[in-house]
C-alpha positions in Angstrom: -16.5 3.1 -225.1 -19.1 5.3 -226.8 -19.6 8.9 -225.5 -23.1 10.3 -225.6 -23.2 13.9 -226.9 -26.1 16.4 -226.9 -25.8 19.5 -229.0 -28.1 22.1 -227.5 -28.8 24.5 -230.4 -28.1 21.9 -233.1 -30.2 23.8 -235.6 -27.9 26.9 -235.7 -24.9 27.4 -237.9 -22.3 26.3 -235.3 -24.4 23.3 -234.2 -24.9 22.1 -237.7 -21.2 22.3 -238.4 -20.4 20.3 -235.2 -23.0 17.8 -236.2 -21.4 17.4 -239.6 -18.1 16.6 -237.9 -19.6 14.0 -235.5 -22.4 12.2 -237.2 -20.3 9.6 -238.9 -18.0 8.9 -236.0 -18.6 5.6 -234.1 -17.0 7.0 -230.9 -20.0 9.2 -230.3 -23.7 8.6 -229.9 -25.7 11.7 -230.6 -28.7 12.5 -228.4 -31.1 14.5 -230.4 -34.5 16.2 -229.9 -37.0 16.6 -232.7 -38.3 20.0 -233.8 -41.3 19.8 -231.4 -39.0 19.2 -228.4 -35.8 21.0 -229.0 -37.1 24.3 -227.4 -39.0 22.5 -224.6 -37.2 23.3 -221.3 -38.2 19.9 -219.8 -36.9 17.9 -222.8 -33.7 20.0 -222.9 -33.1 19.5 -219.1 -33.5 15.8 -219.5 -31.1 15.6 -222.4 -28.5 17.8 -220.7 -28.5 15.5 -217.7 -28.5 12.3 -219.7 -25.5 12.9 -221.9 -21.8 12.6 -221.2 -20.9 15.8 -222.9 -23.2 18.7 -223.7 -22.1 21.2 -226.4 -24.0 24.5 -226.1 -24.6 26.4 -229.4 -26.8 29.0 -227.9 -27.0 32.8 -227.3 -25.2 33.8 -224.1 -28.2 34.0 -221.8 -29.6 30.7 -223.0 -26.2 29.1 -222.5 -26.1 30.3 -218.9 -29.7 28.9 -218.4 -28.6 25.5 -219.9 -25.7 25.3 -217.5 -28.0 26.0 -214.6 -30.2 23.1 -215.8 -27.4 20.5 -215.3 -27.4 18.6 -212.0 -23.8 18.4 -210.8 -24.5 14.8 -209.9 -25.2 13.9 -213.5 -21.6 14.1 -214.4 -22.3 16.0 -217.6 -19.3 17.8 -219.0 -19.9 21.0 -221.0 -18.4 22.7 -224.0 -19.9 26.2 -224.4 -19.6 27.7 -227.8 -21.1 31.0 -226.7 -19.2 33.9 -225.2 -20.9 33.5 -221.8 -18.0 31.9 -220.0 -14.9 32.8 -221.9 -13.4 34.9 -219.1 -14.9 32.9 -216.2 -12.2 31.7 -213.8 -14.0 28.4 -213.1 -14.1 27.5 -216.8 -11.2 26.2 -218.9 -10.5 28.2 -222.1 -10.8 25.8 -225.0 -7.6 26.8 -226.8 -5.4 23.7 -226.1 -2.3 25.2 -227.9 -2.4 28.1 -225.4 -3.6 26.6 -222.1 -2.3 23.0 -222.6 -3.9 19.9 -223.9 -4.0 18.3 -220.5 -6.0 21.2 -219.1 -8.7 20.8 -221.7 -8.6 17.0 -221.5 -9.3 17.1 -217.8 -11.8 19.9 -217.7 -15.5 19.6 -216.7 -16.4 23.0 -218.2 -14.8 24.3 -221.4 -15.5 27.6 -223.0 -14.9 27.7 -226.8 -12.8 30.7 -227.9 -14.4 33.3 -230.2 -13.5 33.4 -233.9 -11.8 36.8 -233.9 -10.1 36.3 -230.5 -8.7 33.0 -231.8 -6.7 34.8 -234.4 -5.7 37.7 -232.2 -4.7 35.7 -229.2 -2.8 33.1 -231.3 -0.6 35.8 -232.6 -0.2 38.1 -229.6 -0.2 35.8 -226.5 3.0 33.8 -227.3 4.9 37.0 -228.1 3.8 38.8 -224.9 4.8 35.7 -222.9 8.2 35.7 -224.5 8.7 39.4 -223.7 9.2 40.3 -227.4 6.2 42.7 -227.4 4.9 44.5 -224.3 1.8 43.6 -222.3 0.9 47.3 -221.8 0.8 48.4 -225.4 -2.4 49.8 -227.0 -2.8 47.2 -229.6 -5.1 47.4 -232.6 -6.6 44.5 -234.5 -8.2 44.7 -238.0 -10.2 41.8 -239.1 -12.6 40.6 -241.8 -14.9 37.6 -241.7 -17.2 35.7 -243.8 -20.9 36.6 -243.2 -21.8 33.2 -241.6 -20.2 34.5 -238.4 -23.3 36.7 -237.9 -25.7 33.8 -237.9 -28.9 33.4 -239.8 -29.8 37.1 -239.6 -26.6 38.2 -241.4 -26.7 35.2 -243.8 -30.2 36.3 -244.8 -29.1 39.9 -245.2 -26.3 39.1 -247.6 -28.7 37.0 -249.6 -31.2 39.9 -249.8 -28.5 42.6 -250.5 -25.9 41.0 -252.8 -24.3 44.3 -253.6 -22.7 44.6 -250.1 -19.0 44.5 -250.6 -17.7 45.4 -247.1 -19.6 45.8 -243.9 -17.7 47.5 -241.1 -19.5 47.1 -237.7 -18.8 47.5 -234.0 -18.2 51.2 -234.7 -19.4 52.3 -231.2 -16.8 50.1 -229.5 -17.4 47.9 -226.5 -17.4 44.6 -228.5 -18.1 41.5 -226.5 -14.8 39.9 -227.7 -12.6 42.6 -226.0 -12.5 41.1 -222.5 -11.6 37.7 -223.9 -8.8 39.2 -226.1 -7.4 41.2 -223.3 -7.5 38.4 -220.7 -6.1 35.5 -222.7 -3.5 37.6 -224.5 -2.2 38.8 -221.1 -2.7 42.5 -221.9 -3.0 45.5 -219.6 -5.5 47.2 -222.0 -8.2 45.9 -224.3 -7.2 46.4 -228.0 -8.9 48.7 -230.4 -11.0 46.2 -232.5 -12.0 47.0 -236.1 -14.1 44.1 -237.4 -15.8 43.8 -240.8 -17.7 41.3 -242.9 -17.2 40.6 -246.6 -19.3 38.7 -249.1 -17.8 35.3 -248.5 -19.7 32.6 -246.5 -16.8 31.5 -244.4 -13.2 32.5 -243.7 -11.4 35.0 -241.6 -8.3 37.2 -241.7 -7.1 38.8 -238.5 -4.3 41.3 -238.6 -2.3 43.1 -235.8 0.0 45.9 -237.0 3.1 46.6 -234.8 5.6 49.4 -234.7 8.5 47.7 -233.0 10.8 50.8 -232.4 7.9 52.7 -230.9 7.5 49.8 -228.4 11.1 50.2 -227.3 11.8 46.6 -228.3 14.7 45.3 -230.2 12.8 42.3 -231.7 12.9 41.8 -235.4 10.2 40.3 -237.6 12.4 37.2 -237.9 12.5 36.9 -234.1 8.7 37.2 -233.9 8.3 34.5 -236.5 10.8 32.2 -234.8 9.0 32.6 -231.4 5.7 31.7 -232.9 7.1 28.8 -234.8 8.7 27.4 -231.6 5.5 28.0 -229.6 3.4 26.0 -232.0 6.0 23.5 -233.0 4.4 20.1 -233.4 0.8 21.4 -233.5 -1.3 19.5 -236.0 -3.8 22.4 -236.2 -1.7 25.6 -236.0 1.0 26.3 -238.5 3.4 29.3 -238.9 4.5 30.4 -242.3 8.2 31.0 -242.8 9.8 34.4 -242.8 10.1 36.2 -245.1 6.9 34.8 -246.6 7.4 33.9 -250.2 3.9 34.8 -251.3 2.6 38.3 -252.0 -0.8 38.2 -250.4 -3.2 36.4 -248.0 -6.6 35.6 -249.3 -10.2 34.7 -248.3 -12.0 32.7 -250.9 -15.6 33.3 -251.6 -16.5 29.6 -251.8 -13.9 28.1 -249.4 -14.3 24.6 -248.1 -14.6 24.0 -244.3 -11.2 24.1 -242.7 -10.3 23.5 -239.0 -6.7 24.8 -239.2 -5.1 28.1 -238.3 -2.2 29.6 -240.2 -0.1 32.5 -238.8 2.1 34.9 -240.7 4.7 37.6 -239.9 5.2 40.3 -242.5 7.6 43.2 -242.0 10.3 45.5 -243.1 13.5 45.5 -241.0 13.5 46.8 -238.4 10.3 48.8 -238.1 6.8 47.9 -239.2 5.4 44.5 -238.8 2.0 43.0 -239.7 1.0 39.9 -237.8 -1.8 38.0 -239.6 -3.9 34.9 -238.8 -6.0 33.1 -241.4 -8.7 30.7 -240.3 -12.2 29.5 -240.9 -14.6 31.4 -238.6 -16.8 28.2 -238.5 -13.7 25.9 -238.1 -11.0 26.7 -235.6 -13.1 29.8 -234.9 -16.1 27.8 -233.7 -17.1 24.2 -234.5 -13.7 22.8 -235.3 -12.4 24.1 -232.0 -15.3 22.5 -230.1 -14.6 19.2 -231.7 -10.9 19.5 -231.0 -11.8 20.0 -227.3 -14.3 17.2 -227.4 -11.7 14.8 -228.7 -9.2 15.8 -225.9 -11.9 15.5 -223.2 -12.8 12.0 -224.4 -9.2 10.7 -224.7 -9.1 10.7 -228.5 -6.6 12.1 -231.0 -7.3 15.8 -231.0 -7.5 15.9 -234.8 -10.1 13.1 -235.2 -12.9 14.3 -237.4 -11.3 17.6 -238.1 -11.0 19.0 -241.6 -7.4 20.0 -241.9 -6.8 20.0 -245.7 -7.6 23.5 -246.9 
């Protein structure tokens, strides 16, 4: 059976990446609007109610408006790639490794995780659940991303200003990712978030430093790695590097190929300082790849179908 999919916002970076993962797949029929109609509210409303699954690649307010256009009787299921519904109680968080594949498969409304939160939550949530690190600790997260995460405006800026080497932002705090990080990692406090952008088109490195003795925990770096490896055991998307990691560095490549995986690392010196790290593609598992993974589950397909898992 063919599933009809409408990507609302298909001309943006995330929409184009999703389109690239779906356009050659016979399981899906893509409902598209030409340039003259893609911003026409009436045409969008018709498409949103005619499809089996709508994938929203829109700013937050536009995503909320799109959801309001859908008649509940239409049966349209929704994957929202914006941050509009990531902490909403009546939406399923689209992180199947965390919430359960069955929850995503049966959901009518799925909110795609953010790119930075994907790395942070993947590292922290399993360890908090296991009691190895506390839920009430003031965590910090340092992260760098490729500039495609900022959309067309930031892509254009890096093209105009090629000498930018490192762009720290969010310096005033209050980043929109914080409620998502706090809620889905199960934390009492929002973390201190220090994001930055580097001159690579895609890719992301998310790091969470820990001082285990200060936390009053007896966990070791090995115990943290073991817990993560057990939590993600059997996942075809998320992998956990061994401990101690045999390499000497983690890297973002300037011209990396699209990748929908997520790799987690535990670095540390016994028994004190630990650095948790997650490496992903901000446009892959951090956006479009995650949406396609959820779409696969919602339509009864193998969750990895169409994903790009060879880095």
